[in-house]
N, C-alpha and C positions, 0 to 999 in steps of 0.2 A: 774738631768733627770727627765722630768715628767713621771708621773706613773699613769695607768689606774687601778684601782681596782675595781674588781666586788663583790658585797655581796647580799646577800638575802634581800628582802623587807618586812621581817616578824617582828613579834615583838620579837622573839627570838635573832634577830641581833641589836636590838636598843642600846645597850651598845657599841657594837663593832662601828657600824656606828658613834654614839656619840663620841668615842674615835678619830677616824679617823678624823672626822670634827674638833676637837677641839686640838688635839695634834700633827696630821701627818702636814708635810710640805704642804705651799699652792700650790705645783705644782702637788698634788695628787687629782686624778679626780675620783671619786665615780659614779659607774653604779650600780642601784638597779634594780633587777628582782627578778622571782620566781627562785628557785634552778636550773631547767633545763635551765634556761637563764644564770645563772652564768656558768655553764659548758660549753655552746654555745660560751659565749663571750671569754673565756679562751682558747678554742680549736681553734678559728678562729684568735687568736693573738689580739683582740680587746682589751683585758685586759691582763696586765704582771701578776698581782697577782689577785686570786680569792678565795671566800669562796666557796671551791668545794663540792659537793656533794659526799659522801664517795664512792659511787658505780661509780663514773665517773673514780675514779682512774684505774679501770680495762681497759679504753680504752685511758687513757692519760699517757702513760709511761713516757713522758717526764716532767710531774708535780712533781715538789719536796714540799713534806710537809715541810714547814718552820717555823710554829708557834707554841708557846706553848698554843695556845688557840684555841677552836674549839666549835662546837655546840654538846653537848652530855647530856646525861641524866644517872643518876644511878638508877633511878626507872622510875615511870610513868611519861611520858614527857606531856601528855593530849593532844598535838597538833598533833600527828600521831596515828590514830586510824583506826580500822575497826568497821563500824557499821551494824547492821543487826535487823531484827525481829525474827531471830530464831538463836540458837545456832550456832556456827561454822561449827559443825560437819553436819549440814542440809543446809549449803550454797551451793547452785548451781552455781551462778554467781558472781564474785567478780569486781565491777566497779572501774577502776584504775584512781586516780587523775592524771591529765596530767602535773600537775605543779612538780611531784616528779621524782626523779631518784631512790635515796638510798631508800625510803621507798616504792617502788614497788618491787625491789630488795629484800628487808627485807620481805615483806609479802609474797613472794615466798619461801624464805628460811623456815620462820615459819609455812607457811602451810605444807611443806614437811616435817620438821624435828620434828616440836612441836604437831601441831594440826592432822597431818596425814590425810590430806585431798587435794584435787585437784580440785577446782571449775574451772569453765570457767573464764578467764581472759579477761575483756573486757575494753579497754581504754575508758575513759571519755574526750571528746575534748573540750567541751565548759562549763566551770563552772559556767558560768552566768545562765545556766539554772538547777542548782543544786536543788533548793527547789521542782522544777516541777519532777526532776528526783527521789526525795526521795518520793514524794507524789505518783508517779505512778509505785513505784518499785514493781516487783513480791514478792510474800511472801518470797521466799529464795534467794532473793538479798542481797547481802552485798556492801557496799562502803567504800573503802580506801580513807580517807579524811586526808588532812595536812594543817597545816599554821594556820592562825588566824580565817579562816571561821569555824573552829571546834568550837570555842567559841559560836558562833551564834547557832550550831547545837546539842550542848551537851543535851542528854536526849531525842533527836529526835525520837530515835529508841529504842527498848527493850534493846539490848545487844550492850556493847562498849567494843573493845579490845585495849588496850593501847599496841604498838607496842614495847615501849622501854622495858616497863614491862615483856612483852612476852619473850623479848631477855634475860633479867634478868633471867626468869624462865628456859629458854633453858640452858644458859651458866653460870649464876653467875655473869656476867660481866655487867658494865655499856655499852651504846650504844653510838656511834660516828656517827652522821646524816651528819656533813660536817667538813672539815678541811682546813685550810689555806695553798695556794701552790703557787709557783712561777715559772715562766718561766726560762729556764736555763740562759739568759742573765741577769737576775736581780742582782745587786750588793748585798752582804751580809750587808753592811752598811745601804743601803736602807731597806732589809728586818728587821734589827734590829729596824729602826726608826719605822716601821709599827706596829712590835710586841710592842714596848713601847707604841703605841698609844693604840692599843688593851687593854693592860693592865690597861691604864688609865681609859677605857670605862668601863672594868668590875669591877674596884674599885668605880666608881660611878654610880651605877645602878639607884639610887633615881633621882640624876640630870639627867641622861639620859633620863628617863621615862618622867620626867617634862618637858624637852624640846623637845619630840616627839609627834607625832600625837596620840598617846596612853595615853596621859597625863589625861585622863578623864576616863580611864580604871580602874576601883578600883582594879581589881586582877592583874593588870600589875607587879607591882614589886614583888608580891608575886610569881606570875608564873617564872619570872625570876631567882628569888633566892631559889626556892624549887623545881622546875620543871626541869630549864635548868642548867647544869653545864658545864662552861667554859674552866675549866682546861683540856689541853690535856696531861694526866700523864700517868705513866706507865700502868694502869690497861686500859685505855682507848686504849692505842698503842696495847694492845694484843688483846683487842675486835676488833679493825679496822682489824688487820690482820686476825683474825678467820672469822669475817664477809665477807671479800673478798675471803677468801677460800671456804666459803659455798657458795657463790654467783658465783663464778665461776665454782664451781661443778654443779651447775644447767644448765649451758652451755655447758656443755660437753657431 
């Protein structure tokens, strides 16, 4: 059967995308988008498998977590951060990256449970004006930023909080930003084939970077081997359950 697979269009998925393109059957169609777009494609049925933002599991009960691979981090992830010019205790507005679902929920959990703050939360709809927004920010504004654009803005503001590192500080566990899910009708044999292609990509990170649009980025391979951890192991499974419990508790 033909299969549409939605994946995130960031550096952190380069090995997975490479694996699917190199090792998956030819009738697999890749749909690339920001994390929120992956969730939308899966929810609408446009994609039968997806790299789903962890927070989306709360609203998609039919999603089956099916792979031994994920987007995770054991410590600082580097590309999911809160930046500000004042300490988090003095932040009054938190501007939220509209491309994220999990990071928005994680920031809320950390604000309540770790930092004990409650800034006003303001969605940023148009990230094309990020430079202008940073330049005209109030002194007590903070910005939740995710993805490749963080590399271009590292050090732009006085304070940077890494959200995966902060989760580790709170719980002692790694964090899981996204997991692979399948719709109920997807055959197990098809899932096994995709899982094998993901393994191929994760085992060939250098080749994946060399074949990607990030091949001229000096820190790409280092980021993928030191900041991102792709194995969906037992510690990450426990972490995912704990995160979903905390995030759901904020909605009660």
